[in-house]
MILO-380286 format. One record per residue (C-alpha): residue in one letter; chain; x, y, z. Coordinates in nm, 2 decimals. Layout:
# MILO-380286
<site resn="A" chain="A" xx="X" yy="Y" zz="Z"/>
...
This chain:
# MILO-380286
<site resn="M" chain="A" xx="11.22" yy="11.81" zz="7.61"/>
<site resn="T" chain="A" xx="10.97" yy="11.71" zz="7.35"/>
<site resn="A" chain="A" xx="10.83" yy="11.44" zz="7.58"/>
<site resn="L" chain="A" xx="10.78" yy="11.71" zz="7.85"/>
<site resn="L" chain="A" xx="10.59" yy="11.94" zz="7.62"/>
<site resn="I" chain="A" xx="10.37" yy="11.65" zz="7.51"/>
<site resn="I" chain="A" xx="10.29" yy="11.57" zz="7.88"/>
<site resn="E" chain="A" xx="10.22" yy="11.93" zz="7.96"/>
<site resn="G" chain="A" xx="9.99" yy="11.95" zz="7.65"/>
<site resn="F" chain="A" xx="9.79" yy="11.64" zz="7.77"/>
<site resn="A" chain="A" xx="9.77" yy="11.79" zz="8.12"/>
<site resn="I" chain="A" xx="9.63" yy="12.12" zz="7.99"/>
<site resn="I" chain="A" xx="9.37" yy="11.93" zz="7.77"/>
<site resn="L" chain="A" xx="9.27" yy="11.72" zz="8.07"/>
<site resn="L" chain="A" xx="9.23" yy="12.02" zz="8.29"/>
<site resn="G" chain="A" xx="9.01" yy="12.19" zz="8.02"/>
<site resn="V" chain="A" xx="8.79" yy="11.88" zz="8.00"/>
<site resn="L" chain="A" xx="8.75" yy="11.87" zz="8.38"/>
<site resn="V" chain="A" xx="8.66" yy="12.25" zz="8.39"/>
<site resn="V" chain="A" xx="8.40" yy="12.21" zz="8.12"/>
<site resn="G" chain="A" xx="8.25" yy="11.91" zz="8.29"/>
<site resn="L" chain="A" xx="8.23" yy="12.09" zz="8.63"/>
<site resn="L" chain="A" xx="8.07" yy="12.40" zz="8.47"/>
<site resn="R" chain="A" xx="7.81" yy="12.18" zz="8.29"/>
<site resn="S" chain="A" xx="7.74" yy="11.99" zz="8.61"/>
<site resn="H" chain="A" xx="7.70" yy="12.32" zz="8.80"/>
<site resn="A" chain="A" xx="7.45" yy="12.44" zz="8.54"/>
<site resn="E" chain="A" xx="7.25" yy="12.12" zz="8.56"/>
<site resn="I" chain="A" xx="7.23" yy="12.15" zz="8.94"/>
<site resn="I" chain="A" xx="7.11" yy="12.51" zz="8.93"/>
<site resn="R" chain="A" xx="6.85" yy="12.42" zz="8.66"/>
<site resn="S" chain="A" xx="6.72" yy="12.13" zz="8.87"/>
<site resn="L" chain="A" xx="6.70" yy="12.35" zz="9.18"/>
<site resn="H" chain="A" xx="6.51" yy="12.62" zz="8.99"/>
<site resn="Q" chain="A" xx="6.26" yy="12.36" zz="8.86"/>
<site resn="L" chain="A" xx="6.20" yy="12.24" zz="9.22"/>
<site resn="G" chain="A" xx="6.13" yy="12.60" zz="9.33"/>
<site resn="A" chain="A" xx="6.45" yy="12.67" zz="9.52"/>
<site resn="G" chain="A" xx="6.56" yy="13.03" zz="9.53"/>
<site resn="S" chain="A" xx="6.22" yy="13.16" zz="9.43"/>
<site resn="D" chain="A" xx="6.20" yy="13.37" zz="9.74"/>
<site resn="H" chain="A" xx="6.48" yy="13.60" zz="9.64"/>
<site resn="E" chain="A" xx="6.51" yy="13.97" zz="9.69"/>
<site resn="A" chain="A" xx="6.39" yy="14.21" zz="9.42"/>
<site resn="S" chain="A" xx="6.70" yy="14.33" zz="9.25"/>
<site resn="A" chain="A" xx="6.52" yy="14.65" zz="9.13"/>
<site resn="A" chain="A" xx="6.19" yy="14.83" zz="9.18"/>
<site resn="E" chain="A" xx="5.92" yy="14.67" zz="8.96"/>
<site resn="S" chain="A" xx="5.58" yy="14.81" zz="8.87"/>
<site resn="F" chain="A" xx="5.25" yy="14.66" zz="8.96"/>
<site resn="A" chain="A" xx="5.15" yy="14.41" zz="8.69"/>
<site resn="R" chain="A" xx="4.83" yy="14.25" zz="8.59"/>
<site resn="P" chain="A" xx="4.75" yy="13.96" zz="8.82"/>
<site resn="R" chain="A" xx="4.95" yy="13.64" zz="8.73"/>
<site resn="P" chain="A" xx="4.74" yy="13.34" zz="8.64"/>
<site resn="R" chain="A" xx="4.70" yy="13.10" zz="8.93"/>
<site resn="P" chain="A" xx="4.50" yy="12.80" zz="8.82"/>
<site resn="S" chain="A" xx="4.47" yy="12.67" zz="9.17"/>
<site resn="L" chain="A" xx="4.35" yy="13.00" zz="9.32"/>
<site resn="N" chain="A" xx="3.98" yy="13.08" zz="9.30"/>
<site resn="G" chain="A" xx="3.97" yy="13.44" zz="9.42"/>
<site resn="A" chain="A" xx="4.20" yy="13.59" zz="9.68"/>
<site resn="P" chain="A" xx="4.21" yy="13.36" zz="9.99"/>
<site resn="D" chain="A" xx="4.18" yy="13.49" zz="10.34"/>
<site resn="L" chain="A" xx="4.49" yy="13.47" zz="10.57"/>
<site resn="V" chain="A" xx="4.52" yy="13.26" zz="10.88"/>
<site resn="G" chain="A" xx="4.83" yy="13.28" zz="11.10"/>
<site resn="Q" chain="A" xx="4.96" yy="13.41" zz="11.42"/>
<site resn="T" chain="A" xx="5.02" yy="13.74" zz="11.59"/>
<site resn="L" chain="A" xx="5.36" yy="13.83" zz="11.74"/>
<site resn="E" chain="A" xx="5.22" yy="13.71" zz="12.08"/>
<site resn="G" chain="A" xx="5.14" yy="13.37" zz="11.93"/>
<site resn="S" chain="A" xx="4.76" yy="13.41" zz="11.91"/>
<site resn="T" chain="A" xx="4.56" yy="13.28" zz="11.61"/>
<site resn="M" chain="A" xx="4.48" yy="13.56" zz="11.37"/>
<site resn="H" chain="A" xx="4.24" yy="13.57" zz="11.07"/>
<site resn="V" chain="A" xx="4.25" yy="13.84" zz="10.80"/>
<site resn="G" chain="A" xx="3.96" yy="13.85" zz="10.56"/>
<site resn="V" chain="A" xx="4.04" yy="13.99" zz="10.22"/>
<site resn="S" chain="A" xx="3.73" yy="13.87" zz="10.02"/>
<site resn="G" chain="A" xx="3.37" yy="13.96" zz="10.10"/>
<site resn="T" chain="A" xx="3.46" yy="14.30" zz="10.25"/>
<site resn="D" chain="A" xx="3.36" yy="14.65" zz="10.16"/>
<site resn="H" chain="A" xx="3.72" yy="14.77" zz="10.13"/>
<site resn="R" chain="A" xx="4.04" yy="14.68" zz="9.95"/>
<site resn="T" chain="A" xx="4.34" yy="14.51" zz="10.12"/>
<site resn="L" chain="A" xx="4.70" yy="14.58" zz="10.04"/>
<site resn="L" chain="A" xx="4.91" yy="14.27" zz="10.14"/>
<site resn="A" chain="A" xx="5.27" yy="14.37" zz="10.20"/>
<site resn="F" chain="A" xx="5.49" yy="14.06" zz="10.21"/>
<site resn="L" chain="A" xx="5.80" yy="14.16" zz="10.40"/>
<site resn="S" chain="A" xx="6.08" yy="13.96" zz="10.57"/>
<site resn="T" chain="A" xx="6.33" yy="14.04" zz="10.85"/>
<site resn="G" chain="A" xx="6.61" yy="13.89" zz="10.64"/>
<site resn="C" chain="A" xx="6.55" yy="14.10" zz="10.33"/>
<site resn="S" chain="A" xx="6.78" yy="14.39" zz="10.29"/>
<site resn="A" chain="A" xx="6.55" yy="14.56" zz="10.04"/>
<site resn="C" chain="A" xx="6.27" yy="14.55" zz="10.30"/>
<site resn="V" chain="A" xx="6.46" yy="14.76" zz="10.56"/>
<site resn="A" chain="A" xx="6.34" yy="15.10" zz="10.43"/>
<site resn="L" chain="A" xx="5.99" yy="14.97" zz="10.40"/>
<site resn="W" chain="A" xx="5.99" yy="14.84" zz="10.77"/>
<site resn="Q" chain="A" xx="6.12" yy="15.18" zz="10.88"/>
<site resn="G" chain="A" xx="5.86" yy="15.36" zz="10.67"/>
<site resn="L" chain="A" xx="5.58" yy="15.18" zz="10.86"/>
<site resn="S" chain="A" xx="5.68" yy="15.37" zz="11.18"/>
<site resn="E" chain="A" xx="5.75" yy="15.70" zz="11.01"/>
<site resn="E" chain="A" xx="5.45" yy="15.76" zz="10.78"/>
<site resn="N" chain="A" xx="5.11" yy="15.63" zz="10.67"/>
<site resn="P" chain="A" xx="5.22" yy="15.42" zz="10.37"/>
<site resn="I" chain="A" xx="4.87" yy="15.43" zz="10.21"/>
<site resn="A" chain="A" xx="4.79" yy="15.79" zz="10.28"/>
<site resn="G" chain="A" xx="4.54" yy="15.93" zz="10.03"/>
<site resn="I" chain="A" xx="4.43" yy="15.59" zz="9.91"/>
<site resn="E" chain="A" xx="4.06" yy="15.56" zz="9.99"/>
<site resn="R" chain="A" xx="3.89" yy="15.24" zz="10.11"/>
<site resn="T" chain="A" xx="4.21" yy="15.05" zz="10.15"/>
<site resn="R" chain="A" xx="4.38" yy="14.89" zz="10.45"/>
<site resn="L" chain="A" xx="4.74" yy="14.77" zz="10.49"/>
<site resn="V" chain="A" xx="4.82" yy="14.43" zz="10.63"/>
<site resn="V" chain="A" xx="5.19" yy="14.32" zz="10.67"/>
<site resn="V" chain="A" xx="5.25" yy="13.95" zz="10.60"/>
<site resn="A" chain="A" xx="5.56" yy="13.79" zz="10.75"/>
<site resn="K" chain="A" xx="5.65" yy="13.42" zz="10.73"/>
<site resn="G" chain="A" xx="5.59" yy="13.19" zz="11.02"/>
<site resn="A" chain="A" xx="5.81" yy="13.16" zz="11.33"/>
<site resn="E" chain="A" xx="6.01" yy="12.89" zz="11.17"/>
<site resn="A" chain="A" xx="6.14" yy="13.13" zz="10.90"/>
<site resn="E" chain="A" xx="6.17" yy="13.46" zz="11.09"/>
<site resn="S" chain="A" xx="6.38" yy="13.60" zz="11.37"/>
<site resn="P" chain="A" xx="6.13" yy="13.67" zz="11.65"/>
<site resn="S" chain="A" xx="6.34" yy="13.93" zz="11.82"/>
<site resn="R" chain="A" xx="6.41" yy="14.11" zz="11.50"/>
<site resn="L" chain="A" xx="6.05" yy="14.10" zz="11.39"/>
<site resn="R" chain="A" xx="5.94" yy="14.25" zz="11.72"/>
<site resn="D" chain="A" xx="6.19" yy="14.54" zz="11.67"/>
<site resn="M" chain="A" xx="6.08" yy="14.60" zz="11.31"/>
<site resn="A" chain="A" xx="5.70" yy="14.54" zz="11.34"/>
<site resn="P" chain="A" xx="5.48" yy="14.84" zz="11.28"/>
<site resn="G" chain="A" xx="5.27" yy="14.97" zz="11.56"/>
<site resn="G" chain="A" xx="4.97" yy="15.10" zz="11.37"/>
<site resn="F" chain="A" xx="4.92" yy="14.82" zz="11.12"/>
<site resn="P" chain="A" xx="4.82" yy="14.46" zz="11.16"/>
<site resn="L" chain="A" xx="5.09" yy="14.20" zz="11.12"/>
<site resn="I" chain="A" xx="5.03" yy="13.83" zz="11.06"/>
<site resn="Q" chain="A" xx="5.28" yy="13.55" zz="11.05"/>
<site resn="T" chain="A" xx="5.18" yy="13.29" zz="10.79"/>
<site resn="T" chain="A" xx="5.41" yy="13.10" zz="10.56"/>
<site resn="E" chain="A" xx="5.10" yy="12.94" zz="10.40"/>
<site resn="A" chain="A" xx="5.00" yy="13.28" zz="10.26"/>
<site resn="W" chain="A" xx="5.33" yy="13.33" zz="10.09"/>
<site resn="E" chain="A" xx="5.28" yy="12.99" zz="9.93"/>
<site resn="S" chain="A" xx="4.91" yy="13.04" zz="9.83"/>
<site resn="Y" chain="A" xx="4.98" yy="13.38" zz="9.68"/>
<site resn="A" chain="A" xx="5.29" yy="13.24" zz="9.51"/>
<site resn="V" chain="A" xx="5.51" yy="13.53" zz="9.62"/>
<site resn="P" chain="A" xx="5.81" yy="13.53" zz="9.38"/>
<site resn="V" chain="A" xx="6.03" yy="13.80" zz="9.53"/>
<site resn="T" chain="A" xx="6.08" yy="14.00" zz="9.85"/>
<site resn="P" chain="A" xx="5.94" yy="14.26" zz="9.91"/>
<site resn="Y" chain="A" xx="5.61" yy="14.19" zz="9.73"/>
<site resn="F" chain="A" xx="5.27" yy="14.36" zz="9.73"/>
<site resn="V" chain="A" xx="4.92" yy="14.23" zz="9.64"/>
<site resn="L" chain="A" xx="4.62" yy="14.45" zz="9.61"/>
<site resn="V" chain="A" xx="4.28" yy="14.28" zz="9.66"/>
<site resn="E" chain="A" xx="3.94" yy="14.42" zz="9.59"/>
<site resn="G" chain="A" xx="3.73" yy="14.30" zz="9.89"/>
<site resn="T" chain="A" xx="3.39" yy="14.33" zz="9.72"/>
<site resn="T" chain="A" xx="3.48" yy="14.09" zz="9.45"/>
<site resn="G" chain="A" xx="3.79" yy="13.90" zz="9.58"/>
<site resn="E" chain="A" xx="3.97" yy="14.01" zz="9.27"/>
<site resn="I" chain="A" xx="4.35" yy="14.07" zz="9.27"/>
<site resn="V" chain="A" xx="4.37" yy="14.41" zz="9.11"/>
<site resn="G" chain="A" xx="4.75" yy="14.44" zz="9.09"/>
<site resn="E" chain="A" xx="5.07" yy="14.30" zz="9.23"/>
<site resn="G" chain="A" xx="5.44" yy="14.36" zz="9.21"/>
<site resn="S" chain="A" xx="5.75" yy="14.47" zz="9.39"/>
<site resn="S" chain="A" xx="5.88" yy="14.80" zz="9.51"/>
<site resn="K" chain="A" xx="6.14" yy="14.93" zz="9.74"/>
<site resn="S" chain="A" xx="5.97" yy="15.25" zz="9.86"/>
<site resn="W" chain="A" xx="5.62" yy="15.33" zz="9.99"/>
<site resn="A" chain="A" xx="5.60" yy="15.64" zz="9.77"/>
<site resn="Q" chain="A" xx="5.63" yy="15.42" zz="9.46"/>
<site resn="V" chain="A" xx="5.38" yy="15.17" zz="9.61"/>
<site resn="R" chain="A" xx="5.12" yy="15.44" zz="9.64"/>
<site resn="S" chain="A" xx="5.19" yy="15.55" zz="9.28"/>
<site resn="L" chain="A" xx="5.16" yy="15.20" zz="9.15"/>
<site resn="I" chain="A" xx="4.83" yy="15.14" zz="9.34"/>
<site resn="G" chain="A" xx="4.68" yy="15.45" zz="9.18"/>
<site resn="Q" chain="A" xx="4.80" yy="15.33" zz="8.84"/>
<site resn="A" chain="A" xx="4.65" yy="14.98" zz="8.89"/>
<site resn="L" chain="A" xx="4.32" yy="15.12" zz="9.00"/>
<site resn="A" chain="A" xx="4.31" yy="15.36" zz="8.71"/>
<site resn="D" chain="A" xx="4.39" yy="15.08" zz="8.46"/>
<site resn="R" chain="A" xx="4.11" yy="14.87" zz="8.61"/>
<site resn="D" chain="A" xx="3.86" yy="15.16" zz="8.58"/>
<site resn="V" chain="A" xx="3.95" yy="15.21" zz="8.21"/>
<site resn="E" chain="A" xx="3.91" yy="14.84" zz="8.14"/>
<site resn="S" chain="A" xx="3.57" yy="14.82" zz="8.31"/>
<site resn="Q" chain="A" xx="3.45" yy="15.12" zz="8.11"/>
<site resn="G" chain="A" xx="3.52" yy="14.95" zz="7.78"/>
<site resn="G" chain="A" xx="3.54" yy="15.17" zz="7.47"/>
<site resn="D" chain="A" xx="3.44" yy="15.49" zz="7.66"/>
<site resn="G" chain="A" xx="3.73" yy="15.45" zz="7.90"/>
<site resn="D" chain="A" xx="3.98" yy="15.67" zz="7.71"/>
<site resn="E" chain="A" xx="3.73" yy="15.95" zz="7.67"/>
<site resn="M" chain="A" xx="3.62" yy="15.95" zz="8.03"/>
<site resn="L" chain="A" xx="3.98" yy="15.94" zz="8.15"/>
<site resn="A" chain="A" xx="4.06" yy="16.24" zz="7.93"/>
<site resn="D" chain="A" xx="3.76" yy="16.43" zz="8.07"/>
<site resn="R" chain="A" xx="3.89" yy="16.36" zz="8.43"/>
<site resn="E" chain="A" xx="4.23" yy="16.48" zz="8.34"/>
<site resn="L" chain="A" xx="4.09" yy="16.80" zz="8.19"/>
<site resn="R" chain="A" xx="3.88" yy="16.87" zz="8.49"/>
<site resn="K" chain="A" xx="4.19" yy="16.83" zz="8.71"/>
<site resn="A" chain="A" xx="4.36" yy="17.09" zz="8.50"/>
<site resn="G" chain="A" xx="4.06" yy="17.33" zz="8.55"/>
<site resn="I" chain="A" xx="3.94" yy="17.30" zz="8.19"/>
<site resn="G" chain="A" xx="3.56" yy="17.26" zz="8.19"/>
<site resn="P" chain="A" xx="3.30" yy="17.25" zz="7.90"/>
<site resn="D" chain="A" xx="3.30" yy="17.63" zz="7.87"/>
<site resn="H" chain="A" xx="3.67" yy="17.68" zz="7.87"/>
<site resn="P" chain="A" xx="3.78" yy="17.90" zz="7.58"/>
<site resn="S" chain="A" xx="4.07" yy="17.67" zz="7.48"/>
<site resn="L" chain="A" xx="3.81" yy="17.42" zz="7.36"/>
<site resn="Y" chain="A" xx="3.67" yy="17.67" zz="7.11"/>
<site resn="P" chain="A" xx="3.97" yy="17.84" zz="6.94"/>
<site resn="G" chain="A" xx="3.90" yy="18.15" zz="6.75"/>
<site resn="K" chain="A" xx="3.56" yy="18.21" zz="6.90"/>
<site resn="A" chain="A" xx="3.44" yy="18.44" zz="7.17"/>
<site resn="P" chain="A" xx="3.29" yy="18.28" zz="7.48"/>
<site resn="E" chain="A" xx="2.94" yy="18.38" zz="7.38"/>
<site resn="A" chain="A" xx="2.98" yy="18.21" zz="7.04"/>
<site resn="A" chain="A" xx="3.12" yy="17.90" zz="7.21"/>
<site resn="N" chain="A" xx="2.82" yy="17.88" zz="7.43"/>
<site resn="E" chain="A" xx="2.59" yy="17.91" zz="7.13"/>
<site resn="D" chain="A" xx="2.78" yy="17.61" zz="6.97"/>
<site resn="R" chain="A" xx="2.73" yy="17.40" zz="7.28"/>
<site resn="R" chain="A" xx="2.35" yy="17.47" zz="7.26"/>
């Protein structure tokens, strides 16, 4: 009986060592794959906000896009040296988080109210997309280009992903992930507002406050700016 217990004990210890070894080996494999870039094109697990442009040492300005149309013709999309902004929407047919965004392209104008901005949908090349599914999901009113190279040059980390480029300077104004067009519009507005504040330097906060007051209908002569005084006295103070 004692010998049996000793054998079972050794067996349990041996199994424990094997499990620990397997777990360690699995972790090393995942770490190695991550370092090689595998799994970088994963779906966004949650909506993220536009962030400041990520540093890209090898990227000197936002590059133009060269790829193919759904019909197989060569397509060129210029994003730098233009008089408008370009919103690049990196979407995939195999991305479940992209489904609502694909549908929204046919049901609404995703960039309604955003001036001087065009939308370009960027899918991967034919080697990475389902042609039939892409034709079913492709928007009718917006250009779509297939180019895996653009995904690589812009270092797209998740799907879906959006990059906003200022055409006059080739500057990437903002980038990030979102699962709805409503949030994309909101994030674009925030990115542009942040850029304006930064470009105005120290006066940015004051000018931003003035704009918000005007939106609320509060002008220089508004009584709320001169508490305790009649409008005539307030006007005298301003003189």
